[in-house]
C-alpha positions as CSV (number, residue, x, y, z in Angstrom):
1,M,97.3,102.0,118.6
2,T,94.2,100.3,118.1
3,K,93.3,97.1,116.4
4,W,89.6,97.5,114.2
5,G,86.2,97.9,116.4
6,E,88.0,100.3,118.7
7,R,89.5,97.4,120.6
8,P,92.8,98.3,122.4
9,H,96.3,97.1,121.0
10,W,100.0,98.3,121.9
11,E,99.7,101.5,124.1
12,Y,103.1,103.0,125.3
13,D,104.6,106.7,126.3
14,A,107.4,108.0,123.9
15,L,109.0,111.5,123.5
16,W,108.2,113.8,120.2
17,L,111.7,114.6,119.3
18,G,111.4,117.0,115.6
19,T,109.7,117.1,112.7
20,D,111.7,116.6,108.9
21,E,110.6,115.9,105.3
22,H,109.5,112.4,106.2
23,G,107.2,113.1,109.2
24,D,107.1,113.3,113.2
25,W,109.4,111.3,115.0
26,L,109.5,109.7,118.0
27,G,112.0,108.1,120.4
28,L,111.7,105.7,123.3
29,P,114.1,105.1,125.2
30,P,115.7,101.9,126.7
31,Q,113.2,100.9,129.2
32,T,110.0,102.0,127.6
33,S,107.2,99.9,129.2
34,M,105.0,98.7,126.6
35,S,101.4,96.9,126.6
36,R,98.8,95.8,124.6
37,P,95.8,92.9,126.1
38,G,97.1,90.3,127.8
39,Y,101.1,90.6,127.0
40,A,103.6,93.6,128.5
41,L,107.0,94.1,128.1
42,V,110.1,96.7,128.6
43,S,111.9,97.5,125.9
44,R,115.5,96.7,126.1
45,N,117.2,99.1,122.8
46,I,116.7,102.6,122.0
47,Q,113.9,102.9,119.3
48,V,112.6,105.9,117.5
49,G,109.2,105.7,115.8
50,L,108.5,107.7,112.2
51,V,105.1,109.2,111.7
52,P,104.6,109.3,108.3
53,G,103.8,113.5,106.9
54,F,103.2,115.6,104.8
55,A,101.5,113.2,101.7
56,P,97.7,112.7,101.4
57,D,96.2,110.3,103.9
58,A,96.3,107.2,101.2
59,E,99.9,107.0,101.5
60,R,99.8,107.8,105.2
61,G,98.7,104.4,106.0
62,W,101.8,103.0,108.0
63,F,103.8,103.7,111.3
64,A,107.7,102.8,111.4
65,G,110.1,101.9,114.3
66,F,113.4,101.7,113.8
67,H,115.3,100.2,116.2
68,G,119.0,101.0,117.9
69,E,121.5,98.5,120.0
70,P,121.3,96.5,120.7
71,R,119.7,95.0,117.7
72,D,118.5,91.5,118.7
73,W,116.6,90.4,115.4
74,V,114.6,93.7,114.3
75,D,116.2,96.6,112.1
76,V,113.0,98.3,111.1
77,Y,109.1,97.2,111.7
78,V,106.6,99.1,110.4
79,D,103.0,98.5,111.1
80,I,100.4,98.9,108.0
81,T,97.9,100.7,109.8
82,T,95.0,103.8,109.3
83,P,96.7,106.8,108.2
84,P,97.6,108.0,112.0
85,V,96.1,111.3,113.3
86,W,97.5,113.5,116.7
87,D,94.6,114.1,118.7
88,G,96.6,116.5,121.1
89,A,99.8,115.0,122.9
90,T,98.1,111.4,121.9
91,L,99.1,109.5,118.3
92,R,95.6,107.1,117.2
93,A,95.8,104.6,114.6
94,V,94.0,101.3,113.7
95,D,96.6,98.7,113.3
96,L,95.7,96.1,110.5
97,D,97.6,93.1,111.1
98,L,99.8,93.7,108.4
99,D,103.5,94.2,109.2
100,V,106.8,94.9,107.0
101,I,109.6,93.8,108.9
102,R,113.8,94.3,108.1
103,K,115.8,91.7,110.0
104,V,119.5,92.8,110.9
105,D,120.8,89.9,108.5
106,H,119.2,92.2,105.7
107,E,115.9,90.3,105.1
108,V,112.7,91.8,104.8
109,F,109.2,90.2,104.9
110,V,105.9,90.6,105.8
111,D,104.1,89.5,108.7
112,D,100.7,88.6,109.5
113,E,99.6,88.2,106.5
114,D,97.0,85.5,107.3
115,E,95.9,87.4,110.4
116,F,94.9,90.4,107.9
117,V,93.2,87.7,105.6
118,E,91.2,86.2,108.8
119,H,90.1,89.8,110.1
120,Q,89.0,90.7,107.1
121,V,85.9,88.6,107.3
122,E,86.3,88.1,111.3
123,L,86.2,91.7,111.8
124,G,84.5,93.2,108.7
125,Y,87.0,95.4,107.4
126,P,85.5,97.4,104.3
127,G,86.7,97.0,100.9
128,E,88.5,100.2,100.9
129,V,90.1,99.6,104.0
130,I,91.6,96.5,102.4
131,A,92.4,98.0,99.6
132,A,94.4,101.2,101.4
133,A,96.5,98.6,103.6
134,T,97.7,96.5,100.8
135,R,98.8,99.2,98.7
136,A,100.3,100.8,101.7
137,C,102.1,97.4,102.4
138,D,104.0,97.3,99.0
139,W,104.8,100.5,99.0
140,V,106.1,100.1,102.6
141,R,107.9,96.8,101.4
142,T,109.5,98.0,98.2
143,A,110.9,101.0,100.2
144,V,112.2,99.4,103.0
145,T,113.8,96.6,100.5
146,Q,114.9,99.0,98.4
147,R,115.9,101.5,101.5
148,R,114.1,104.2,99.9
149,P,113.7,107.0,101.9
150,P,112.7,107.3,104.5
151,F,114.0,103.5,104.9
152,D,117.7,104.9,104.0
153,G,119.1,105.7,107.0
154,S,117.3,108.8,107.7
155,H,116.4,107.9,110.9
156,E,120.1,107.3,112.1
157,R,120.2,111.7,113.5
158,W,116.8,110.6,115.3
159,L,118.4,107.8,117.4
160,Q,121.5,110.0,117.8
161,A,119.5,112.5,118.8
162,L,117.6,110.3,121.5
163,A,120.4,109.0,122.5
164,D,121.6,112.4,123.0
165,L,118.8,112.9,125.4
166,G,120.7,110.6,127.8
């Protein structure tokens, strides 16, 4: 994942678990190293990521992370991005600041709206990118809040598949 202007952002390795009607599923076992400039962490819990598929690019501007046990505070974390694309075995997307989060207590909120507004000016997001990110954020927030697919528990079988790997 990069930030606008090809600036580095999050980078980590994941396991490809498979594909279903929602897209490609990636697995992050506990102890996965994740880094971005100036910050690194090691995951404590099992996680699966969803690369949305089978839809036009206008509907694919996000990447979802579903957290398994132990869940500290987050259940679902969705980055609003440019449509993710595969470059060989590497997934690439530009993070557009906005995040839709469902906490373990079921509260859903949008994070980093201030950063999104600042970066529109500071980094010069084009109007079509702003509009696409806003549409994606609205769609994802509604889908997460109303537990529409793929935010309806569809990830549970993939968490189990990752856990079964060891």
